[in-house]
C-alpha positions as CSV (number, residue, x, y, z in Angstrom):
1,X,16.8,-2.4,-7.0
2,X,13.3,-3.6,-6.1
3,X,12.8,-5.0,-2.7
4,X,11.6,-8.6,-2.2
5,X,7.9,-9.2,-1.3
6,X,8.0,-10.7,2.2
7,X,5.7,-10.8,5.1
8,X,6.1,-7.0,5.6
9,X,5.2,-4.7,2.8
10,X,7.7,-1.9,2.0
11,X,6.7,1.6,2.8
12,X,4.6,3.6,0.3
13,X,7.7,5.7,-0.3
14,X,9.7,2.6,-1.3
15,X,6.9,1.4,-3.5
16,X,6.8,4.8,-5.2
17,X,10.6,4.9,-5.8
18,X,11.7,1.2,-6.1
19,X,8.8,-1.1,-6.6
20,X,8.8,-4.7,-5.4
21,X,10.7,-7.9,-6.4
22,X,9.0,-11.3,-6.6
23,X,9.6,-14.2,-4.3
24,X,9.3,-16.8,-7.1
25,X,6.9,-19.0,-5.1
26,X,3.7,-19.0,-7.2
27,X,2.8,-20.3,-10.6
28,X,1.5,-17.0,-12.0
29,X,3.4,-13.7,-11.8
30,X,1.6,-10.5,-11.5
31,X,3.6,-7.6,-13.0
32,X,1.9,-4.6,-11.3
33,X,2.2,-0.9,-10.5
34,X,3.7,-0.2,-7.1
35,X,0.5,1.8,-6.3
36,X,-1.5,-1.4,-6.3
37,X,0.8,-3.6,-4.1
38,X,-1.2,-3.3,-0.9
39,X,-4.5,-4.0,-2.6
40,X,-3.1,-7.1,-4.4
41,X,-1.4,-8.5,-1.3
42,X,-4.6,-7.9,0.7
43,X,-6.6,-9.8,-2.0
44,X,-4.0,-12.6,-2.0
45,X,-4.2,-12.9,1.8
46,X,-8.0,-12.8,2.0
47,X,-8.6,-15.3,-0.8
48,X,-5.6,-17.6,-0.2
49,X,-4.2,-17.1,-3.7
50,X,-0.9,-18.7,-3.1
51,X,-0.6,-19.5,-6.8
52,X,-0.1,-15.8,-7.5
53,X,3.3,-14.1,-7.0
54,X,3.8,-10.3,-7.3
55,X,6.4,-8.0,-8.6
56,X,5.8,-4.2,-8.9
57,X,7.4,-1.5,-10.9
58,X,8.0,1.8,-9.2
59,X,4.7,3.7,-8.8
60,X,6.5,7.0,-9.8
61,X,6.6,5.6,-13.4
62,X,3.1,7.3,-13.7
63,X,4.9,10.6,-13.7
64,X,6.7,9.5,-16.9
65,X,4.3,6.9,-18.5
66,X,6.8,6.0,-21.3
67,X,8.7,4.1,-18.6
68,X,5.8,1.8,-17.9
69,X,5.8,-0.1,-21.2
70,X,9.6,-0.4,-21.1
71,X,9.5,-1.7,-17.5
72,X,6.8,-4.2,-18.2
73,X,8.7,-5.6,-21.2
74,X,11.9,-5.9,-19.1
75,X,9.9,-7.7,-16.2
76,X,8.3,-10.1,-18.6
77,X,11.6,-11.0,-20.2
78,X,13.3,-11.4,-16.9
79,X,10.8,-13.6,-15.2
80,X,9.0,-15.5,-18.0
81,X,10.9,-18.8,-17.6
82,X,10.2,-18.9,-13.9
83,X,6.4,-18.9,-14.2
84,X,3.7,-20.8,-16.0
85,X,2.0,-17.5,-16.9
86,X,2.3,-13.7,-16.4
87,X,-0.5,-11.2,-16.0
88,X,0.0,-7.4,-16.2
89,X,-1.8,-5.4,-13.5
90,X,-1.9,-2.1,-15.2
91,X,-4.6,-0.4,-17.2
92,X,-3.5,1.9,-20.1
93,X,-2.2,4.4,-17.5
94,X,-1.2,7.1,-20.0
95,X,0.8,4.9,-22.3
96,X,-1.5,5.8,-25.3
97,X,-2.1,2.1,-26.2
98,X,1.6,1.2,-26.2
99,X,1.3,-1.0,-23.1
100,X,-1.6,-3.0,-24.6
101,X,0.3,-3.4,-27.9
102,X,3.4,-4.6,-26.0
103,X,1.3,-7.1,-24.0
104,X,-0.2,-8.5,-27.1
105,X,3.2,-8.9,-28.7
106,X,4.6,-10.6,-25.6
107,X,1.5,-12.9,-25.3
108,X,0.5,-11.8,-21.8
109,X,-2.9,-10.4,-20.7
110,X,-3.5,-7.2,-18.8
111,X,-6.4,-5.4,-17.1
112,X,-8.6,-3.5,-19.5
113,X,-9.4,0.2,-18.9
114,X,-7.9,3.6,-19.1
115,X,-6.4,3.7,-15.5
116,X,-6.8,2.4,-12.0
117,X,-9.5,4.9,-11.2
118,X,-11.7,3.2,-13.8
119,X,-11.2,-0.3,-12.7
120,X,-11.6,0.5,-9.0
121,X,-14.9,2.2,-9.8
122,X,-15.7,-0.6,-12.3
123,X,-14.9,0.2,-15.9
124,X,-18.5,0.2,-17.0
125,X,-19.7,2.4,-14.1
126,X,-16.7,4.8,-14.7
127,X,-17.7,5.1,-18.3
128,X,-21.3,6.0,-17.4
129,X,-20.1,8.7,-15.1
130,X,-17.3,10.1,-17.4
131,X,-19.3,12.9,-18.9
132,X,-20.7,14.3,-15.7
133,X,-17.4,14.0,-13.9
134,X,-15.1,15.6,-16.5
135,X,-14.1,18.2,-13.9
136,X,-13.3,15.6,-11.1
137,X,-9.9,14.9,-9.7
138,X,-9.5,11.3,-8.4
139,X,-7.5,9.8,-5.6
140,X,-7.1,6.2,-4.4
141,X,-5.9,5.0,-1.0
142,X,-2.3,4.9,-2.3
143,X,-2.5,8.4,-3.8
144,X,-3.9,9.8,-0.6
145,X,-1.0,8.4,1.3
146,X,1.5,9.6,-1.3
147,X,-0.3,12.9,-2.2
148,X,2.8,15.1,-1.7
149,X,5.0,12.7,-3.8
150,X,2.6,12.6,-6.7
151,X,0.9,15.9,-6.6
152,X,2.4,18.6,-4.4
153,X,6.1,18.3,-5.1
154,X,6.0,17.3,-8.8
155,X,3.7,20.1,-9.6
156,X,5.7,22.6,-7.6
157,X,2.8,23.5,-5.3
158,X,5.0,23.2,-2.2
159,X,7.2,26.0,-3.6
160,X,4.7,28.0,-5.7
161,X,1.1,27.6,-4.3
162,X,-0.1,30.2,-6.7
163,X,0.2,27.4,-9.4
164,X,-2.9,25.8,-7.9
165,X,-5.3,27.8,-10.2
166,X,-3.3,26.9,-13.3
167,X,-3.4,23.2,-12.6
168,X,-6.8,22.8,-10.9
169,X,-8.8,25.8,-12.0
170,X,-11.0,23.7,-14.2
171,X,-11.7,21.1,-11.6
172,X,-14.6,21.4,-9.2
173,X,-14.3,18.4,-6.9
174,X,-12.0,15.7,-5.6
175,X,-13.4,12.2,-5.6
176,X,-11.7,9.8,-3.2
177,X,-12.2,6.2,-4.3
178,X,-11.6,4.4,-1.0
179,X,-10.4,0.8,-1.2
180,X,-10.6,0.5,2.6
181,X,-12.8,2.0,5.2
182,X,-10.1,4.0,7.0
183,X,-11.2,7.2,8.8
184,X,-7.6,8.5,8.9
185,X,-7.3,8.2,5.2
186,X,-10.7,9.8,4.7
187,X,-9.6,12.8,6.7
188,X,-6.3,13.0,4.8
189,X,-8.2,12.9,1.5
190,X,-10.5,15.7,2.8
191,X,-7.5,17.7,3.6
192,X,-6.1,17.2,0.1
193,X,-9.4,18.5,-1.3
194,X,-9.2,21.6,0.9
195,X,-5.6,22.2,-0.2
196,X,-6.7,22.2,-3.8
197,X,-9.8,24.3,-3.2
198,X,-12.1,21.5,-4.4
199,X,-15.3,20.0,-2.9
200,X,-14.9,16.6,-1.4
201,X,-16.6,13.3,-2.3
202,X,-15.8,9.9,-1.0
203,X,-16.8,6.6,-2.5
204,X,-16.1,3.2,-0.9
205,X,-15.3,1.3,-4.1
206,X,-13.4,-1.5,-2.6
207,X,-11.2,-3.4,-5.1
208,X,-13.6,-3.2,-8.0
209,X,-12.6,-4.9,-11.2
210,X,-9.1,-5.6,-9.8
211,X,-10.6,-8.4,-7.6
212,X,-12.7,-9.8,-10.4
213,X,-9.7,-10.1,-12.9
214,X,-7.4,-11.6,-10.3
215,X,-10.0,-14.1,-9.1
216,X,-10.2,-15.4,-12.7
217,X,-6.6,-16.3,-12.9
């Protein structure tokens, strides 16, 4: 059961496992990934976007991307009559085009791009860097905070550290796309890189295309 979006944001662990329920106070509903909840709520607060309401699917759906399209369909069907419009705050996110097809069928718009790494960097800039960064592993603020939930435990690295070479042997660096300038998160991201045996690079991307698309609503 998704928790309501109140003045206090649920923990990252709850956003990972449960998502976030809407308050039904705005005119436009954002159906988003739980991994983007903090960034969206920060943008709402900074810009006074009271016309936007937010509901999030569990961030862990990224571990089984087929659940994303199903979850978005269910959220749109459940909340459509309560809002003037609905906007889906996902990129393709491993759905192989199924999410875009579902959004077109449902008559709702979504953020373009392959995944959140691209729209935080800026889709155009990310495409420019794609060839030279084919061996890069990306983390965002949320994924740094939830590194063990999304990387260490699902891949079995906590139980079998020898699997590191099988999973990451073809990577050469970890790129931390920082949405906020947080020294503690930077140090944690650096530690993630060391644990994976990768060189570390940090980019302060901010909110990238996420802010641009939400500001247009």
